[in-house]
C-alpha positions as CSV (number, residue, x, y, z in Angstrom):
1,M,-82.3,129.7,0.8
2,A,-82.3,133.0,-1.1
3,T,-83.3,132.7,-4.8
4,Y,-81.7,134.5,-7.7
5,L,-84.4,137.1,-7.6
6,D,-84.0,137.6,-3.8
7,R,-80.3,138.2,-4.2
8,I,-80.6,140.5,-7.1
9,L,-83.4,142.6,-5.5
10,A,-81.6,142.8,-2.2
11,A,-78.6,144.2,-4.0
12,H,-80.6,146.8,-6.0
13,R,-82.6,147.9,-3.0
14,S,-79.5,148.3,-1.0
15,V,-78.0,150.6,-3.6
16,A,-81.3,152.5,-3.8
17,A,-81.4,153.0,0.0
18,A,-77.8,154.4,0.0
19,D,-78.6,156.8,-2.9
20,S,-78.4,160.3,-1.5
21,R,-78.9,162.2,-4.8
22,D,-81.6,164.9,-5.1
23,G,-84.5,163.1,-6.7
24,A,-86.2,166.4,-7.6
25,A,-83.1,167.6,-9.4
26,L,-82.9,164.3,-11.3
27,R,-86.5,164.6,-12.2
28,R,-86.0,168.1,-13.6
29,S,-83.0,166.9,-15.6
30,A,-85.0,163.9,-17.0
31,L,-87.8,166.2,-18.1
32,S,-85.4,168.4,-20.0
33,V,-83.7,165.8,-22.3
34,A,-84.5,165.2,-26.0
35,P,-87.6,163.2,-26.9
36,T,-87.3,159.4,-27.0
37,R,-87.4,157.3,-30.2
38,G,-90.8,155.8,-29.3
39,F,-90.4,152.1,-28.2
40,R,-94.1,151.2,-28.1
41,S,-95.0,153.1,-31.2
42,A,-92.3,151.3,-33.2
43,L,-93.8,147.9,-32.1
44,C,-97.3,149.2,-33.0
45,A,-96.1,150.3,-36.4
46,S,-94.7,146.9,-37.1
47,R,-98.0,145.3,-36.1
48,S,-100.1,147.7,-38.1
49,N,-98.0,147.2,-41.2
50,G,-98.8,143.5,-41.1
51,E,-95.2,142.5,-40.7
52,P,-93.9,139.3,-39.1
53,I,-93.5,139.3,-35.4
54,A,-91.3,142.1,-34.2
55,V,-88.0,141.3,-32.5
56,I,-86.7,143.1,-29.5
57,A,-83.0,142.0,-29.7
58,E,-81.1,142.0,-26.5
59,V,-77.5,142.9,-25.7
60,K,-76.7,140.3,-23.0
61,R,-73.2,139.3,-21.8
62,R,-74.1,136.8,-19.1
63,S,-76.8,135.4,-16.9
64,P,-76.8,134.4,-13.2
65,S,-77.9,130.8,-14.1
66,K,-75.7,130.1,-17.1
67,G,-72.7,132.4,-16.6
68,D,-71.0,133.9,-19.6
69,L,-73.0,134.0,-22.9
70,F,-71.0,136.5,-24.9
71,S,-68.9,138.4,-22.4
72,S,-66.6,140.0,-25.0
73,L,-69.4,141.4,-27.2
74,D,-69.1,144.8,-28.7
75,P,-72.5,146.5,-28.1
76,S,-72.0,148.9,-31.1
77,I,-71.3,146.0,-33.6
78,L,-74.1,143.9,-32.1
79,A,-76.6,146.7,-32.4
80,Q,-75.7,147.2,-36.1
81,Q,-76.1,143.4,-36.7
82,Y,-79.5,143.4,-35.0
83,E,-80.7,146.3,-37.0
84,S,-79.5,144.8,-40.3
85,G,-81.2,141.6,-39.4
86,G,-84.6,143.4,-39.1
87,A,-85.0,143.9,-35.3
88,T,-87.5,146.6,-34.4
89,C,-86.2,147.5,-31.0
90,M,-83.3,146.6,-28.7
91,S,-83.0,145.7,-25.1
92,V,-79.8,146.3,-23.2
93,L,-78.8,144.8,-19.8
94,T,-77.3,147.5,-17.5
95,D,-77.0,145.4,-14.4
96,S,-73.3,144.8,-13.8
97,D,-73.1,142.5,-10.8
98,F,-75.4,139.7,-12.1
99,F,-75.5,140.2,-15.9
100,G,-72.2,141.9,-16.7
101,G,-74.0,144.9,-18.3
102,S,-73.4,148.6,-18.0
103,V,-74.8,152.0,-18.8
104,A,-71.9,152.3,-21.3
105,D,-73.3,149.2,-23.1
106,L,-76.7,150.9,-23.5
107,Q,-75.3,154.2,-24.7
108,A,-72.9,152.6,-27.2
109,A,-75.6,150.3,-28.6
110,R,-78.1,153.1,-29.0
111,E,-75.6,155.4,-30.6
112,A,-74.8,152.8,-33.2
113,C,-78.4,152.3,-34.5
114,T,-81.7,154.0,-35.0
115,M,-83.8,151.5,-32.9
116,P,-85.6,152.5,-29.7
117,V,-83.9,150.9,-26.7
118,L,-85.2,149.3,-23.5
119,R,-83.1,149.6,-20.3
120,K,-83.3,146.0,-19.0
121,D,-82.6,146.2,-15.3
122,F,-84.2,145.8,-11.9
123,T,-85.9,149.1,-11.3
124,V,-86.8,149.6,-7.7
125,C,-87.0,153.4,-7.1
126,A,-87.8,156.7,-8.9
127,N,-84.1,157.6,-9.2
128,D,-83.7,154.4,-11.3
129,V,-86.4,155.7,-13.6
130,F,-84.7,159.1,-13.9
131,D,-81.4,157.4,-14.6
132,A,-82.9,155.4,-17.4
133,R,-84.1,158.5,-19.1
134,L,-80.9,160.4,-18.6
135,M,-78.7,157.6,-19.9
136,G,-80.7,157.6,-23.2
137,A,-83.2,154.8,-22.8
138,D,-86.5,155.0,-24.6
139,C,-88.3,152.5,-22.4
140,V,-87.9,151.1,-18.9
141,L,-88.7,147.7,-17.5
142,L,-90.8,147.3,-14.4
143,I,-91.1,143.7,-13.1
144,A,-94.4,143.0,-11.3
145,A,-92.9,140.2,-9.2
146,A,-90.2,142.6,-7.9
147,L,-92.5,145.4,-6.8
148,T,-95.5,145.9,-4.6
149,P,-98.7,147.1,-6.5
150,D,-98.2,150.6,-5.0
151,E,-94.5,150.7,-6.1
152,L,-95.5,149.5,-9.6
153,K,-98.2,152.2,-9.9
154,H,-95.8,154.9,-8.7
155,L,-92.9,154.0,-10.9
156,H,-95.1,153.5,-13.9
157,G,-96.5,157.0,-13.4
158,T,-93.0,158.4,-12.9
159,A,-91.7,156.8,-16.1
160,S,-94.6,158.1,-18.1
161,E,-94.2,161.6,-16.7
162,V,-90.6,161.8,-17.9
163,G,-91.4,160.5,-21.3
164,L,-90.4,156.8,-21.1
165,D,-92.5,153.9,-22.4
166,V,-92.9,151.2,-19.8
167,L,-92.7,147.5,-20.4
168,V,-94.4,145.8,-17.4
169,E,-93.2,142.2,-17.0
170,V,-95.7,139.6,-15.6
171,H,-95.6,135.9,-15.1
172,D,-99.3,134.9,-14.5
173,E,-102.9,136.1,-14.5
174,K,-102.7,137.7,-11.1
175,E,-99.7,139.9,-12.1
176,L,-101.4,140.7,-15.4
177,D,-104.4,142.1,-13.4
178,V,-102.1,144.2,-11.4
179,A,-100.3,145.5,-14.5
180,L,-103.6,146.4,-16.2
181,G,-104.7,148.1,-12.9
182,V,-101.9,150.6,-13.2
183,G,-102.6,151.4,-16.8
184,A,-99.9,149.3,-18.5
185,D,-100.4,149.2,-22.3
186,L,-97.1,147.4,-23.0
187,I,-96.9,144.1,-21.2
188,G,-94.3,141.3,-21.4
189,V,-94.9,137.7,-20.3
190,N,-91.6,136.3,-19.1
191,Q,-91.5,132.6,-19.6
192,R,-88.5,132.4,-17.2
193,D,-89.3,131.8,-13.6
194,L,-87.4,134.4,-11.7
195,V,-87.2,132.2,-8.6
196,T,-85.7,129.2,-10.3
197,F,-84.7,130.7,-13.7
198,A,-86.2,127.7,-15.4
199,V,-88.1,128.3,-18.6
200,D,-91.7,127.3,-19.3
201,H,-92.1,127.4,-23.1
202,E,-95.9,127.2,-22.9
203,R,-96.4,130.1,-20.4
204,A,-96.7,132.9,-23.0
205,I,-99.1,130.8,-25.2
206,R,-101.4,130.3,-22.2
207,M,-101.3,134.0,-21.3
208,G,-101.8,135.3,-24.8
209,G,-105.6,134.9,-24.6
210,H,-105.8,137.1,-21.5
211,M,-104.3,140.2,-23.1
212,P,-106.7,143.0,-24.0
213,A,-106.7,144.2,-27.6
214,D,-105.2,147.6,-26.8
215,V,-102.2,146.1,-25.0
216,V,-99.0,145.5,-27.0
217,A,-98.0,142.0,-25.9
218,V,-94.4,140.9,-25.7
219,A,-93.2,137.3,-25.1
220,E,-89.9,137.2,-23.2
221,S,-87.3,134.5,-22.6
222,G,-87.1,131.0,-24.0
223,V,-87.6,131.9,-27.7
224,R,-85.5,129.3,-29.5
225,G,-86.3,130.0,-33.2
226,V,-88.8,130.8,-35.9
227,E,-91.2,128.0,-34.8
228,D,-91.5,129.5,-31.3
229,A,-91.8,133.1,-32.7
230,T,-94.5,132.0,-35.1
231,A,-96.5,130.2,-32.4
232,L,-96.3,133.3,-30.2
233,H,-97.4,135.6,-33.1
234,E,-100.4,133.3,-33.6
235,A,-101.1,133.5,-29.9
236,G,-101.5,137.3,-30.2
237,Y,-98.0,138.6,-29.4
238,T,-96.7,141.7,-31.3
239,A,-93.1,141.0,-30.4
240,V,-90.6,138.6,-28.9
241,L,-87.7,139.8,-26.6
242,V,-84.8,137.5,-27.3
243,G,-81.3,137.6,-25.8
244,E,-79.5,134.2,-25.3
245,T,-80.6,132.7,-28.6
246,L,-79.1,135.7,-30.5
247,V,-75.9,136.3,-28.6
248,T,-74.9,132.7,-28.7
249,S,-75.9,132.2,-32.4
250,G,-72.6,133.1,-34.0
251,D,-74.4,135.2,-36.5
252,P,-76.8,137.6,-34.8
253,Q,-77.9,139.3,-38.0
254,K,-79.0,136.0,-39.5
255,A,-80.5,134.9,-36.2
256,V,-82.8,137.9,-36.1
257,A,-83.8,137.5,-39.7
258,N,-84.6,133.8,-39.0
259,L,-86.9,134.7,-36.1
260,R,-88.8,137.0,-38.5
261,G,-89.1,134.3,-41.1
262,R,-86.6,136.0,-43.4
263,G,-83.7,133.5,-43.1
């Protein structure tokens, strides 16, 4: 039986295979756009200033496992609420079929705030990377479990070439070694199993001790509140990436502030 990840990747690879656009032209366009806002540097600044754990607040309408979370959200309003609550960066789902997101969500959210923005999607080819840069993203997600080591290396290099920061997502020590091998310096540990979509709340704690000092470590998924955020900060994480907890909170601004211990 196909897993969530199998179905999502099959859909994205099918789209990539049918993409007849000129990659060289896209690359030239991506190299010509204005500089990014600096996703990794914003997280580093938060860490060096001795602030509480940084929050990467996510614009997320739905999930494959839970269905609608906040399907009617206004990305502009949500971005402003996140920024007012003290978020350092933002993540925006652009996958439409499985998460209900869009490029328009990313562009509207970014225009409404000053935070750097991660394009959260299933990146499988170079044109996906160029698209991320052209739509206004400051950072792109590469999922180690979704790519071969050679693909990860190629796409990481491509993203860096066009000025994007790269968040490499891992789930275990083996994937962490692969990420470090391609030069990743911004690494997220996803506590959600992408096969079953179940959350292991201790995964990031276990992985924290394996992160080199020069890596900006991000804990993803399953962060329920300030106690989780504090434990992850103590385990060495610079930031938490949080979506479901924020979009279902009823008060995203307050929910971000609470995660940072400012409630």
